[in-house]
N, C-alpha and C positions, 0 to 999 in steps of 0.2 A: 441360702443368702447370708453372709456374715454380717455382724453387728455393725462393721464400719460402713458397709453398703446400705444398710438400713438408715443409719444416721445421715449419710450423704443424701439418700433419697428424701428424707424428712427436710433437710436443709433446702434442697432444690424445690420441695413443694412449697415451704413456707416463704422461700424468696419470691416465688411466682405469685404466691398469694399476696405478699406484701406489695408488689408492683401493681397487682390488680386493685388492691385495697386503696392504695394512695391514688390511683387513677379515678376510682369512684368518688373518693373524698374530695379531689380537685374539682370534679364535675359538680358535686353537691356545693362545695364552697362558691363556685360561680353562680349556680342556679339559684341559691338562696340569697345572692347578692350580698355575701358578707364582705366582700372586698370594698364596699361603699362606705364602710364605717371604720373608725380608728380602733374600735373594740375588736373587730374581726382580725385586724393585723397583729394586735396584741396577743390575742388568744392563739393565733398561728404561731407566734414566736414562742409562747409558753408550751405549745404542743411539740415543737421541735426540741426544746430543752427537756421535756419529759422523755421523749423518745431517746435522746442521748443518755439521760440518766438511767433510764430502763435497761439500757445495753449492759450496765455493770451491776445492777442490783438483784437481778433475778425476778422470777415471777411475782413472789410475795412482795418484795420491796417495791416493784414497779406498779403493783396494783394499789398499794398503799399511796404512793405518790400520786397516782391518777385519781384516787378517791379524795385526797387532800384538795387537789386542784379543783375537783367538781364541787366539793363542799364550799370552798372559798368563792368559786364563781357563782354558785346558786345563792349563797349568802348575800353576795353583792347585788345580784339581780333583784332578789326579794327586798332588799333594803332600799333600792331605787323605786321599786314598785310601791312599798308602803310610804315612803317619805316624799317622793317627788311624783308619784302618779304615773311612772313609766309603765306602759303595758308590756306584759310578757307575751312574747310570740313563740312561734314554733322553732325559731332559730336556736333558742337556748338548749334544745334537745340534741342539736348537731354536736355541740361541744361536750354536753354531758355523756354522750355515747362515744364520740371519737377519741377523747383523751384517755379513758382507761383501756379502750380497745387497741389504740396504738401501743400503749405501755405494755399490754399483754403480748401482743405480736412480736415487738422488738425484743422483749425479754426471752420469749420462747426461742427465737432464732439465736440469741446470744448464748442460751444454755445449750443448744444443739452444737454450736461452733465450739463451746468450751469442752463439751463431751468428746467431740472429734479430736480436739487437741490433746486431750488426756489419752485417748486411744492411741494416737499417733506416737506420743511420748512413750507409752508403755511398749509399743511395738519397737521403737528406737532402742529401748533399754534391753529388750530381748534380743534384738539383732546383734547388739554389742557382745552379749553373752555367747550367742551362737557362733558369731564370726571368729574364726580360729587364726585369722592372718592379721598382722600389723601393717597398715596401709602405707606408712612412711618408709619401712625398711624392706618390706616384701617377705619377711620371715615370720614364723608362727609366733603367736602371741602367748600370754600366761595361761589362758583357758586351754589351749592345745598342749601346753607343757604339762598341766595337771592331768589332762586325759591321757597323754601318750607315755608319761613316765612309768606307770605300772607295766606297760608292755615291755620296756627295756628291762625293769626290775625282774620280770618273769624269765627273761632269757637267761639272767644270771642264776636264778633258782633252778631252772630246769636243766639247763645246758652248761652251767658253770662258765658262762661267758663273762669276762671282766667288763664291768660297767663303771665308768667314772663320770660323776657330775662336775663340771668346771662352771664357775660362777665368775663373771667379769662385771665389775662395777665401776662406773666413772667416778672419779675422785672429784670433789668440789663441784658436783654437777649443778647444784642450786645456784652457786656464785657464778659459775660459768654461764648458766642460762640468764642470769640477771644483767650480766655484762654484756653479752653478745646479742640478746634477744631471743625470742622463741623460735623465730623461723630459722635462724642460723645455727640454733642449738639442735633443731630437728635434723639439720643437714649434717651436723657433727655425728649425731647418732646414726644417721643413714650411712656416713662414710665408715664409721666404726664397724657397723654390721657387715659392710662390704669387705673391709680389710681382714676382719676376724674370721669371716666365713671362708676367705681364701686360704686359711691355714688348716682347714679341716677337710675331711673326706665328705663325699656326697652322703654316705649312709649315716653320718653323725647327725643328731638332732640339733637344730639351731632355733633359739627362742629369744624373744624380747619380752621379759615378764614384768617390767615396768619402764618408766621413762629412763632410767639410769642403769638398769642392771639386765645384762644378757646371761642366758643359761644354755650350756652346751652339753649334751649327753653323748659321751664318747664310748665306742666299743674298744676299750683298751685297758691296760692295767695302769698302775701308778706311775711306772717308768714311762710309759708311752705318753700319759698325760703330762708329765713334766716336760717332755720334748715340745708337746703342743703348746703348753704355757709359755715357754721360752719364745717360740715362734710368735705367739700372740704379742708378747712384750715388744719385740723387734718391730712388729708390723704397726702397733699403735704409735711408736715413737715417730713415725714418718707422717703422721696426720697433722696437718695445720688447720687451725680454727678457721681462718679466713684469708682472703687475698689482701683485705685492707691493711695499711700500714698500722692502723690502730691496734690490730690484733696479732701483729707479727711475733710478738714474744709470748703469745699464749699457746702452750701445748696441752695436748690431751694426756691426762694421766689416768691410769686404771689400777684397780685392785684385782688380783686374780687368785682365786682359791679353788681347790678341787678336792673331792673325796671319792675313793673307790669303794664301791659297795662291798660290805661284809656283814657280819652278823649283827652289828650295831643298827643297821637299816632294817626298821620294822615296816614302814610304809613311806610313801612319797614325801610327807612333810618332815619325817625325821631325816630323810636323805637330804632334803634342802637345808634344814637347820645345820646339819654336820658340814655341808659345803660351805655355807655362810659363815660358819666359825672359822674356817680355813682362811677366809677373806681377812680376817683381823690380823693374821701373821704377815700379810703382805702390806707393808707400810712405805 
């Protein structure tokens, strides 16, 4: 049984216990006729406040709050007993017991829920690292790029196959996103991915390594890559940002740089750096 299942079972158990606990507490409240006095309603209100506070404080803080309430309540009751001769009855023990017990129960459930939330967040982060596909474009992401690049590089080393890394970056992407909004910007990225992909062959590697940069691993030499880059430039010119008149004068502009693998390439990161340097020459 996994840790998440254990936590889930504990939450279910404590939730069931809480329902039963408050059921018994309500029966005792009626049986002891606490509803016949204003004090009973005041203490009930304080109990609900303690329960709400305990949800956020954790066990230690919740027990401290519960003990403080008990101390103040007992001090008040003893004060009335000594100064006004009020008789102390068994009803006082109801509040002495139920206040810290409620604080402990609620804080325990809160800690289990928080632990479950942390586990879920950790799983989501792990899934993001494991998932190799970008949802918006349908092409592989940066994680897949790093994993698969050595495979292409080994093809060059073993079989002398020409490998060229082409980087395509959207110019003014941050400004464009702020103007058109996040949703429309994602649509622009999706459209760019589509038209750029149409200029490539099936066996070429296609990746979106961040929100504004595409990477393509081509099995061709420098001359072949130049032909592909020209095709990409032509394809991107036809992309329109949106149908609205507000955006009719906004066009998508890209920088394209590529580097063909040679002795300068020692590892995937050096290959990426060399290709990114070529982007600087495309202004």
